[in-house]
A tleap script that builds the chain and sets N, CA, C and O, in Angstrom:
source leaprc.protein.ff14SB
mol = sequence {
  NMET ILE THR THR ASP ASP GLY ARG THR VAL
  SER GLY LEU LEU LEU ASP GLU GLY GLU THR
  MET VAL GLN LEU ARG THR SER PRO THR GLU
  GLN GLU SER VAL ALA ARG GLU SER ILE GLU
  SER LEU THR PRO SER ARG VAL SER PHE MET
  PRO ALA GLY LEU HIE GLU SER LEU PRO PRO
  ASP ALA MET ARG ASP LEU VAL GLY PHE LEU
  LEU ILE PRO LYS ILE ALA GLU ALA ALA PRO
  GLY ASN GLU PRO ARG VAL ILE THR ILE ASP
  SER SER HIE GLU ILE GLU PHE PRO ALA ALA
  GLY GLY ARG ASP THR GLY ARG ARG HIE ARG
  CLEU
}
set mol.1.N position { -97.210 26.533 -25.502 }
set mol.1.CA position { -96.410 26.772 -26.846 }
set mol.1.C position { -95.972 28.270 -26.864 }
set mol.1.O position { -96.802 29.165 -26.704 }
set mol.2.N position { -94.634 28.522 -27.066 }
set mol.2.CA position { -94.202 29.726 -26.999 }
set mol.2.C position { -93.820 30.245 -28.509 }
set mol.2.O position { -93.180 29.539 -29.288 }
set mol.3.N position { -94.292 31.579 -28.833 }
set mol.3.CA position { -93.905 32.250 -29.969 }
set mol.3.C position { -93.134 33.292 -29.581 }
set mol.3.O position { -93.474 34.078 -28.697 }
set mol.4.N position { -92.000 33.356 -30.254 }
set mol.4.CA position { -90.973 34.490 -29.866 }
set mol.4.C position { -91.173 35.718 -30.810 }
set mol.4.O position { -91.913 35.672 -31.792 }
set mol.5.N position { -90.440 36.844 -30.431 }
set mol.5.CA position { -90.634 38.036 -31.367 }
set mol.5.C position { -90.031 37.955 -32.601 }
set mol.5.O position { -90.360 38.691 -33.531 }
set mol.6.N position { -88.978 36.925 -32.698 }
set mol.6.CA position { -88.441 36.642 -34.053 }
set mol.6.C position { -89.069 35.603 -34.987 }
set mol.6.O position { -88.545 35.231 -36.037 }
set mol.7.N position { -90.412 35.108 -34.437 }
set mol.7.CA position { -91.232 34.133 -35.057 }
set mol.7.C position { -90.787 32.693 -34.883 }
set mol.7.O position { -91.183 31.854 -35.692 }
set mol.8.N position { -90.017 32.364 -33.917 }
set mol.8.CA position { -89.773 30.975 -33.645 }
set mol.8.C position { -90.796 30.458 -32.660 }
set mol.8.O position { -91.289 31.152 -31.771 }
set mol.9.N position { -91.042 29.347 -32.858 }
set mol.9.CA position { -92.094 28.469 -32.064 }
set mol.9.C position { -91.442 27.386 -31.282 }
set mol.9.O position { -90.746 26.561 -31.874 }
set mol.10.N position { -91.625 27.322 -29.920 }
set mol.10.CA position { -91.143 26.392 -29.148 }
set mol.10.C position { -92.231 25.671 -28.367 }
set mol.10.O position { -92.960 26.354 -27.647 }
set mol.11.N position { -92.410 24.360 -28.440 }
set mol.11.CA position { -93.460 23.491 -27.764 }
set mol.11.C position { -92.837 22.629 -26.832 }
set mol.11.O position { -91.754 22.097 -27.076 }
set mol.12.N position { -93.538 22.441 -25.643 }
set mol.12.CA position { -93.019 21.378 -24.855 }
set mol.12.C position { -93.840 21.654 -23.430 }
set mol.12.O position { -94.732 22.497 -23.334 }
set mol.13.N position { -93.412 20.851 -22.405 }
set mol.13.CA position { -94.086 20.812 -21.253 }
set mol.13.C position { -93.577 21.949 -20.268 }
set mol.13.O position { -92.373 22.018 -20.024 }
set mol.14.N position { -94.382 22.749 -19.755 }
set mol.14.CA position { -93.787 23.872 -19.079 }
set mol.14.C position { -93.268 23.304 -17.718 }
set mol.14.O position { -93.923 22.635 -16.918 }
set mol.15.N position { -91.896 23.721 -17.606 }
set mol.15.CA position { -91.244 23.391 -16.276 }
set mol.15.C position { -91.072 24.483 -15.384 }
set mol.15.O position { -91.061 24.240 -14.177 }
set mol.16.N position { -90.927 25.718 -15.812 }
set mol.16.CA position { -90.694 26.872 -14.768 }
set mol.16.C position { -91.128 28.236 -15.508 }
set mol.16.O position { -90.825 28.464 -16.680 }
set mol.17.N position { -91.716 28.933 -14.868 }
set mol.17.CA position { -92.258 30.310 -15.290 }
set mol.17.C position { -91.461 31.213 -14.329 }
set mol.17.O position { -91.957 31.442 -13.225 }
set mol.18.N position { -90.260 31.748 -14.658 }
set mol.18.CA position { -89.615 32.669 -13.749 }
set mol.18.C position { -89.917 34.074 -14.200 }
set mol.18.O position { -90.573 34.247 -15.227 }
set mol.19.N position { -89.517 34.983 -13.558 }
set mol.19.CA position { -89.513 36.451 -13.887 }
set mol.19.C position { -88.830 36.795 -15.210 }
set mol.19.O position { -89.338 37.548 -16.041 }
set mol.20.N position { -87.751 36.250 -15.337 }
set mol.20.CA position { -86.964 36.512 -16.669 }
set mol.20.C position { -86.911 35.463 -17.746 }
set mol.20.O position { -86.596 35.723 -18.907 }
set mol.21.N position { -87.233 34.274 -17.312 }
set mol.21.CA position { -87.029 33.146 -18.209 }
set mol.21.C position { -88.383 32.207 -18.138 }
set mol.21.O position { -89.066 32.179 -17.114 }
set mol.22.N position { -88.678 31.521 -19.188 }
set mol.22.CA position { -89.685 30.477 -19.300 }
set mol.22.C position { -88.913 29.179 -19.565 }
set mol.22.O position { -88.008 29.229 -20.398 }
set mol.23.N position { -89.176 28.026 -18.945 }
set mol.23.CA position { -88.322 26.886 -19.258 }
set mol.23.C position { -89.452 25.764 -19.688 }
set mol.23.O position { -90.436 25.513 -18.992 }
set mol.24.N position { -89.152 25.131 -20.943 }
set mol.24.CA position { -89.916 24.109 -21.409 }
set mol.24.C position { -89.168 22.674 -21.609 }
set mol.24.O position { -87.993 22.655 -21.974 }
set mol.25.N position { -89.790 21.643 -21.391 }
set mol.25.CA position { -89.110 20.244 -21.738 }
set mol.25.C position { -89.712 19.949 -22.962 }
set mol.25.O position { -90.896 19.659 -23.135 }
set mol.26.N position { -88.692 20.055 -23.936 }
set mol.26.CA position { -88.999 19.948 -25.352 }
set mol.26.C position { -88.878 18.542 -25.947 }
set mol.26.O position { -89.271 18.301 -27.088 }
set mol.27.N position { -88.274 17.537 -25.077 }
set mol.27.CA position { -88.227 16.151 -25.358 }
set mol.27.C position { -87.929 15.462 -23.951 }
set mol.27.O position { -87.853 16.135 -22.922 }
set mol.28.N position { -87.763 14.052 -23.971 }
set mol.28.CA position { -87.584 13.403 -22.740 }
set mol.28.C position { -86.241 13.823 -22.120 }
set mol.28.O position { -86.051 13.823 -20.904 }
set mol.29.N position { -85.251 14.209 -23.103 }
set mol.29.CA position { -83.933 14.387 -22.615 }
set mol.29.C position { -83.422 15.945 -22.780 }
set mol.29.O position { -82.283 16.251 -22.426 }
set mol.30.N position { -84.322 16.899 -23.332 }
set mol.30.CA position { -83.886 18.190 -23.477 }
set mol.30.C position { -84.926 19.275 -22.854 }
set mol.30.O position { -86.105 19.005 -22.629 }
set mol.31.N position { -84.415 20.351 -22.644 }
set mol.31.CA position { -85.156 21.456 -22.158 }
set mol.31.C position { -84.659 22.677 -22.839 }
set mol.31.O position { -83.499 22.720 -23.249 }
set mol.32.N position { -85.526 23.729 -22.987 }
set mol.32.CA position { -85.208 24.980 -23.481 }
set mol.32.C position { -85.710 26.180 -22.725 }
set mol.32.O position { -86.879 26.182 -22.339 }
set mol.33.N position { -84.946 27.163 -22.492 }
set mol.33.CA position { -85.251 28.383 -21.750 }
set mol.33.C position { -85.317 29.451 -22.771 }
set mol.33.O position { -84.446 29.676 -23.612 }
set mol.34.N position { -86.411 30.077 -22.621 }
set mol.34.CA position { -86.763 31.302 -23.424 }
set mol.34.C position { -86.735 32.686 -22.576 }
set mol.34.O position { -87.337 32.726 -21.503 }
set mol.35.N position { -86.149 33.636 -22.981 }
set mol.35.CA position { -86.109 34.860 -22.265 }
set mol.35.C position { -87.526 35.477 -22.290 }
set mol.35.O position { -88.112 35.510 -23.372 }
set mol.36.N position { -88.139 35.981 -21.150 }
set mol.36.CA position { -89.528 36.554 -21.346 }
set mol.36.C position { -89.620 37.701 -22.130 }
set mol.36.O position { -90.682 37.970 -22.692 }
set mol.37.N position { -88.495 38.512 -22.252 }
set mol.37.CA position { -88.527 39.803 -23.013 }
set mol.37.C position { -88.587 39.345 -24.508 }
set mol.37.O position { -88.960 40.189 -25.324 }
set mol.38.N position { -88.282 38.182 -24.916 }
set mol.38.CA position { -88.449 37.849 -26.329 }
set mol.38.C position { -89.803 37.005 -26.695 }
set mol.38.O position { -90.068 36.609 -27.830 }
set mol.39.N position { -90.609 36.802 -25.541 }
set mol.39.CA position { -91.859 36.117 -25.835 }
set mol.39.C position { -92.960 37.032 -26.324 }
set mol.39.O position { -93.353 38.011 -25.690 }
set mol.40.N position { -93.466 36.611 -27.593 }
set mol.40.CA position { -94.476 37.388 -27.982 }
set mol.40.C position { -95.823 36.796 -27.572 }
set mol.40.O position { -96.771 37.556 -27.374 }
set mol.41.N position { -95.963 35.344 -27.423 }
set mol.41.CA position { -97.178 34.781 -26.852 }
set mol.41.C position { -96.764 33.377 -26.150 }
set mol.41.O position { -95.848 32.648 -26.531 }
set mol.42.N position { -97.553 33.167 -25.143 }
set mol.42.CA position { -97.323 31.892 -24.393 }
set mol.42.C position { -98.762 31.327 -24.317 }
set mol.42.O position { -99.614 31.830 -23.584 }
set mol.43.N position { -98.988 30.262 -25.106 }
set mol.43.CA position { -100.370 29.687 -25.002 }
set mol.43.C position { -100.285 28.041 -24.782 }
set mol.43.O position { -99.426 27.339 -25.317 }
set mol.44.N position { -101.248 27.590 -23.970 }
set mol.44.CA position { -101.321 26.215 -23.702 }
set mol.44.C position { -101.785 25.366 -25.102 }
set mol.44.O position { -102.652 25.719 -25.902 }
set mol.45.N position { -100.997 24.215 -25.151 }
set mol.45.CA position { -101.417 23.507 -26.378 }
set mol.45.C position { -102.729 22.747 -26.330 }
set mol.45.O position { -103.195 22.275 -25.292 }
set mol.46.N position { -103.270 22.665 -27.485 }
set mol.46.CA position { -104.555 21.824 -27.492 }
set mol.46.C position { -104.350 20.327 -27.782 }
set mol.46.O position { -105.286 19.528 -27.806 }
set mol.47.N position { -103.040 19.995 -28.005 }
set mol.47.CA position { -102.709 18.685 -28.405 }
set mol.47.C position { -102.022 18.036 -27.077 }
set mol.47.O position { -101.270 18.705 -26.369 }
set mol.48.N position { -102.313 16.810 -26.825 }
set mol.48.CA position { -101.884 16.019 -25.701 }
set mol.48.C position { -100.591 15.524 -25.906 }
set mol.48.O position { -100.271 15.229 -27.058 }
set mol.49.N position { -99.708 15.365 -24.894 }
set mol.49.CA position { -98.421 14.803 -25.192 }
set mol.49.C position { -98.485 13.307 -25.134 }
set mol.49.O position { -97.482 12.623 -25.338 }
set mol.50.N position { -99.680 12.788 -24.851 }
set mol.50.CA position { -99.934 11.254 -24.874 }
set mol.50.C position { -100.062 10.849 -26.467 }
set mol.50.O position { -100.743 11.456 -27.294 }
set mol.51.N position { -99.337 9.809 -26.678 }
set mol.51.CA position { -99.251 9.403 -28.127 }
set mol.51.C position { -100.740 8.950 -28.738 }
set mol.51.O position { -101.386 8.100 -28.125 }
set mol.52.N position { -101.149 9.416 -29.698 }
set mol.52.CA position { -102.299 8.988 -30.375 }
set mol.52.C position { -102.507 7.417 -30.454 }
set mol.52.O position { -101.656 6.595 -30.790 }
set mol.53.N position { -103.761 7.185 -30.090 }
set mol.53.CA position { -104.006 5.580 -30.116 }
set mol.53.C position { -103.369 4.708 -29.016 }
set mol.53.O position { -103.378 3.478 -29.046 }
set mol.54.N position { -102.835 5.427 -28.078 }
set mol.54.CA position { -102.231 4.663 -26.914 }
set mol.54.C position { -103.241 3.681 -26.227 }
set mol.54.O position { -102.966 2.530 -25.887 }
set mol.55.N position { -104.397 4.279 -26.080 }
set mol.55.CA position { -105.420 3.398 -25.513 }
set mol.55.C position { -105.802 2.150 -26.283 }
set mol.55.O position { -106.345 1.197 -25.725 }
set mol.56.N position { -105.521 2.170 -27.522 }
set mol.56.CA position { -105.928 1.123 -28.219 }
set mol.56.C position { -104.772 -0.221 -28.120 }
set mol.56.O position { -105.068 -1.396 -28.338 }
set mol.57.N position { -103.393 0.294 -27.732 }
set mol.57.CA position { -102.412 -0.544 -27.850 }
set mol.57.C position { -102.153 -1.084 -26.446 }
set mol.57.O position { -101.407 -2.057 -26.334 }
set mol.58.N position { -102.749 -0.490 -25.288 }
set mol.58.CA position { -102.576 -1.132 -23.899 }
set mol.58.C position { -103.528 -2.035 -23.646 }
set mol.58.O position { -104.671 -1.872 -24.071 }
set mol.59.N position { -103.158 -3.130 -22.898 }
set mol.59.CA position { -104.194 -4.131 -22.330 }
set mol.59.C position { -104.899 -3.342 -21.244 }
set mol.59.O position { -104.349 -2.311 -20.857 }
set mol.60.N position { -106.017 -3.695 -20.727 }
set mol.60.CA position { -106.833 -3.000 -19.833 }
set mol.60.C position { -106.058 -2.911 -18.491 }
set mol.60.O position { -106.221 -1.878 -17.842 }
set mol.61.N position { -105.332 -3.759 -18.052 }
set mol.61.CA position { -104.534 -3.656 -16.663 }
set mol.61.C position { -103.518 -2.472 -16.751 }
set mol.61.O position { -103.346 -1.690 -15.816 }
set mol.62.N position { -102.855 -2.398 -17.953 }
set mol.62.CA position { -101.809 -1.482 -18.155 }
set mol.62.C position { -102.507 -0.163 -18.213 }
set mol.62.O position { -101.950 0.790 -17.669 }
set mol.63.N position { -103.651 0.012 -18.802 }
set mol.63.CA position { -104.372 1.304 -18.919 }
set mol.63.C position { -104.872 1.733 -17.605 }
set mol.63.O position { -104.898 2.943 -17.381 }
set mol.64.N position { -105.262 0.931 -16.731 }
set mol.64.CA position { -105.566 1.026 -15.435 }
set mol.64.C position { -104.594 1.595 -14.570 }
set mol.64.O position { -104.803 2.497 -13.759 }
set mol.65.N position { -103.373 0.936 -14.821 }
set mol.65.CA position { -102.070 1.470 -14.028 }
set mol.65.C position { -101.746 2.828 -14.506 }
set mol.65.O position { -101.415 3.694 -13.696 }
set mol.66.N position { -101.824 3.087 -15.870 }
set mol.66.CA position { -101.479 4.358 -16.397 }
set mol.66.C position { -102.251 5.572 -15.741 }
set mol.66.O position { -101.708 6.584 -15.298 }
set mol.67.N position { -103.810 5.266 -15.752 }
set mol.67.CA position { -104.670 6.281 -15.370 }
set mol.67.C position { -104.354 6.468 -13.802 }
set mol.67.O position { -104.303 7.604 -13.333 }
set mol.68.N position { -104.150 5.373 -13.034 }
set mol.68.CA position { -103.973 5.475 -11.613 }
set mol.68.C position { -102.750 6.335 -11.400 }
set mol.68.O position { -102.738 7.154 -10.482 }
set mol.69.N position { -101.680 6.176 -12.242 }
set mol.69.CA position { -100.496 6.894 -11.876 }
set mol.69.C position { -100.693 8.333 -12.225 }
set mol.69.O position { -100.135 9.209 -11.565 }
set mol.70.N position { -101.503 8.618 -13.285 }
set mol.70.CA position { -101.736 10.067 -13.592 }
set mol.70.C position { -102.488 10.706 -12.607 }
set mol.70.O position { -102.302 11.916 -12.476 }
set mol.71.N position { -103.371 10.098 -11.821 }
set mol.71.CA position { -104.167 10.657 -10.807 }
set mol.71.C position { -103.545 10.723 -9.466 }
set mol.71.O position { -104.102 11.372 -8.581 }
set mol.72.N position { -102.424 10.095 -9.246 }
set mol.72.CA position { -101.671 10.388 -8.096 }
set mol.72.C position { -101.355 11.795 -7.658 }
set mol.72.O position { -100.770 12.488 -8.491 }
set mol.73.N position { -101.631 12.307 -6.544 }
set mol.73.CA position { -101.233 13.814 -6.248 }
set mol.73.C position { -99.803 13.920 -6.137 }
set mol.73.O position { -99.076 12.941 -5.970 }
set mol.74.N position { -99.392 15.127 -6.230 }
set mol.74.CA position { -97.827 15.329 -5.895 }
set mol.74.C position { -97.591 14.680 -4.546 }
set mol.74.O position { -98.348 14.820 -3.586 }
set mol.75.N position { -96.432 13.926 -4.549 }
set mol.75.CA position { -96.123 13.171 -3.338 }
set mol.75.C position { -95.198 13.974 -2.584 }
set mol.75.O position { -95.501 14.161 -1.405 }
set mol.76.N position { -94.010 14.549 -3.062 }
set mol.76.CA position { -93.030 15.233 -2.366 }
set mol.76.C position { -92.848 16.448 -2.952 }
set mol.76.O position { -92.881 16.641 -4.167 }
set mol.77.N position { -92.609 17.474 -1.907 }
set mol.77.CA position { -92.359 18.839 -2.267 }
set mol.77.C position { -90.940 18.894 -3.076 }
set mol.77.O position { -90.060 18.081 -2.796 }
set mol.78.N position { -90.781 19.723 -3.928 }
set mol.78.CA position { -89.491 19.937 -4.675 }
set mol.78.C position { -88.586 20.352 -3.733 }
set mol.78.O position { -88.974 21.110 -2.845 }
set mol.79.N position { -87.294 19.937 -3.779 }
set mol.79.CA position { -86.200 20.397 -2.845 }
set mol.79.C position { -84.920 20.310 -3.623 }
set mol.79.O position { -84.712 19.426 -4.454 }
set mol.80.N position { -84.094 21.235 -3.331 }
set mol.80.CA position { -82.757 21.188 -3.889 }
set mol.80.C position { -82.060 19.816 -3.956 }
set mol.80.O position { -82.007 19.192 -2.896 }
set mol.81.N position { -81.549 19.292 -4.998 }
set mol.81.CA position { -80.855 17.948 -5.069 }
set mol.81.C position { -81.838 17.028 -5.725 }
set mol.81.O position { -81.456 15.982 -6.249 }
set mol.82.N position { -83.125 17.403 -5.709 }
set mol.82.CA position { -84.149 16.289 -6.320 }
set mol.82.C position { -83.915 16.206 -7.813 }
set mol.82.O position { -83.752 17.292 -8.368 }
set mol.83.N position { -83.873 15.235 -8.485 }
set mol.83.CA position { -83.614 14.976 -10.002 }
set mol.83.C position { -84.704 14.054 -10.454 }
set mol.83.O position { -85.105 13.170 -9.696 }
set mol.84.N position { -85.210 14.217 -11.668 }
set mol.84.CA position { -86.222 13.135 -12.200 }
set mol.84.C position { -85.680 11.947 -12.379 }
set mol.84.O position { -84.519 11.848 -12.776 }
set mol.85.N position { -86.451 10.871 -12.110 }
set mol.85.CA position { -85.864 9.444 -12.228 }
set mol.85.C position { -87.226 8.560 -12.858 }
set mol.85.O position { -88.418 8.817 -12.690 }
set mol.86.N position { -86.740 7.678 -13.470 }
set mol.86.CA position { -87.536 6.634 -14.057 }
set mol.86.C position { -88.385 6.020 -12.828 }
set mol.86.O position { -87.763 5.583 -11.860 }
set mol.87.N position { -89.804 5.979 -12.851 }
set mol.87.CA position { -90.435 5.327 -11.566 }
set mol.87.C position { -90.741 4.028 -12.364 }
set mol.87.O position { -91.103 4.085 -13.539 }
set mol.88.N position { -90.593 2.909 -11.724 }
set mol.88.CA position { -90.937 1.551 -11.963 }
set mol.88.C position { -92.156 0.981 -11.068 }
set mol.88.O position { -92.174 1.306 -9.881 }
set mol.89.N position { -93.109 0.203 -11.546 }
set mol.89.CA position { -93.974 -0.472 -10.799 }
set mol.89.C position { -93.718 -1.921 -10.694 }
set mol.89.O position { -93.717 -2.625 -11.704 }
set mol.90.N position { -93.476 -2.447 -9.386 }
set mol.90.CA position { -93.120 -3.740 -9.247 }
set mol.90.C position { -94.457 -4.707 -9.399 }
set mol.90.O position { -95.566 -4.202 -9.571 }
set mol.91.N position { -94.269 -6.072 -9.324 }
set mol.91.CA position { -95.290 -6.952 -9.491 }
set mol.91.C position { -96.522 -6.873 -8.526 }
set mol.91.O position { -97.581 -7.448 -8.775 }
set mol.92.N position { -96.292 -6.081 -7.352 }
set mol.92.CA position { -97.305 -6.036 -6.464 }
set mol.92.C position { -97.999 -4.631 -6.573 }
set mol.92.O position { -98.788 -4.229 -5.717 }
set mol.93.N position { -97.633 -3.887 -7.732 }
set mol.93.CA position { -98.374 -2.777 -8.153 }
set mol.93.C position { -97.919 -1.526 -7.081 }
set mol.93.O position { -98.659 -0.560 -6.895 }
set mol.94.N position { -96.900 -1.644 -6.558 }
set mol.94.CA position { -96.405 -0.643 -5.562 }
set mol.94.C position { -95.466 0.254 -6.219 }
set mol.94.O position { -94.519 -0.212 -6.853 }
set mol.95.N position { -95.673 1.602 -6.105 }
set mol.95.CA position { -94.806 2.578 -6.565 }
set mol.95.C position { -93.926 3.287 -5.404 }
set mol.95.O position { -94.506 3.595 -4.363 }
set mol.96.N position { -92.715 3.522 -5.533 }
set mol.96.CA position { -91.975 4.188 -4.533 }
set mol.96.C position { -91.463 5.360 -5.189 }
set mol.96.O position { -90.770 5.217 -6.197 }
set mol.97.N position { -91.731 6.546 -4.718 }
set mol.97.CA position { -91.167 7.854 -5.180 }
set mol.97.C position { -89.949 8.406 -4.437 }
set mol.97.O position { -90.019 9.132 -3.446 }
set mol.98.N position { -88.775 7.965 -5.049 }
set mol.98.CA position { -87.582 8.429 -4.284 }
set mol.98.C position { -87.480 9.887 -4.270 }
set mol.98.O position { -87.905 10.515 -5.241 }
set mol.99.N position { -86.942 10.513 -3.235 }
set mol.99.CA position { -86.660 11.850 -3.240 }
set mol.99.C position { -85.251 12.217 -2.582 }
set mol.99.O position { -85.242 12.609 -1.415 }
set mol.100.N position { -84.226 12.114 -3.200 }
set mol.100.CA position { -82.956 12.245 -2.696 }
set mol.100.C position { -82.893 13.690 -2.243 }
set mol.100.O position { -83.085 14.584 -3.067 }
set mol.101.N position { -82.665 13.931 -1.126 }
set mol.101.CA position { -82.435 15.355 -0.442 }
set mol.101.C position { -83.817 16.084 -0.219 }
set mol.101.O position { -83.881 17.275 0.084 }
set mol.102.N position { -84.863 15.312 -0.385 }
set mol.102.CA position { -86.287 15.965 -0.110 }
set mol.102.C position { -86.729 15.460 1.247 }
set mol.102.O position { -86.071 14.773 2.030 }
set mol.103.N position { -87.850 15.880 1.373 }
set mol.103.CA position { -88.597 15.542 2.760 }
set mol.103.C position { -89.303 14.293 2.464 }
set mol.103.O position { -90.125 14.200 1.552 }
set mol.104.N position { -88.949 13.263 3.304 }
set mol.104.CA position { -89.541 11.956 3.254 }
set mol.104.C position { -90.961 12.001 3.907 }
set mol.104.O position { -91.085 12.269 5.103 }
set mol.105.N position { -91.958 11.752 3.154 }
set mol.105.CA position { -93.350 11.672 3.651 }
set mol.105.C position { -93.777 10.250 4.158 }
set mol.105.O position { -94.815 10.060 4.792 }
set mol.106.N position { -92.901 9.293 3.829 }
set mol.106.CA position { -93.208 7.912 4.267 }
set mol.106.C position { -94.409 7.348 3.526 }
set mol.106.O position { -94.749 6.221 3.885 }
set mol.107.N position { -95.027 7.851 2.678 }
set mol.107.CA position { -96.240 7.484 1.871 }
set mol.107.C position { -95.772 6.642 0.747 }
set mol.107.O position { -94.848 6.890 -0.028 }
set mol.108.N position { -96.556 5.601 0.774 }
set mol.108.CA position { -96.386 4.602 -0.542 }
set mol.108.C position { -97.915 4.416 -1.064 }
set mol.108.O position { -98.929 4.437 -0.368 }
set mol.109.N position { -97.823 4.236 -2.405 }
set mol.109.CA position { -99.175 4.153 -3.063 }
set mol.109.C position { -99.340 2.937 -3.774 }
set mol.109.O position { -98.383 2.556 -4.448 }
set mol.110.N position { -100.412 2.233 -3.747 }
set mol.110.CA position { -100.880 1.029 -4.424 }
set mol.110.C position { -101.882 1.313 -5.462 }
set mol.110.O position { -102.925 1.919 -5.216 }
set mol.111.N position { -101.569 0.884 -6.584 }
set mol.111.CA position { -102.703 0.948 -7.731 }
set mol.111.C position { -103.396 -0.244 -7.991 }
set mol.111.O position { -104.275 -0.272 -8.852 }
savepdb mol mol.pdb
quit
């Protein structure tokens, strides 16, 4: 969470911390950049982005898949031209992480 010198608060997922700007994902489709010179404080949120009660609404196999996905280490290095994409899990529980313009590691993961 960022608090600016004019009292504004910006919350989101930290995308980038550069020398002059800090970039946050504020929603699934929006991001906001804040100039470092206007930041009064930058603190991690104590609230999870995971919706409250999600564990109660998911069947056990879906929860297993979610936890497995969250535990997968970073697969490919960031490279110019890579863009976020929706990842789908097929019926065999394989996940493919496409990286257009990135370095292909040839790794596949099964949950």
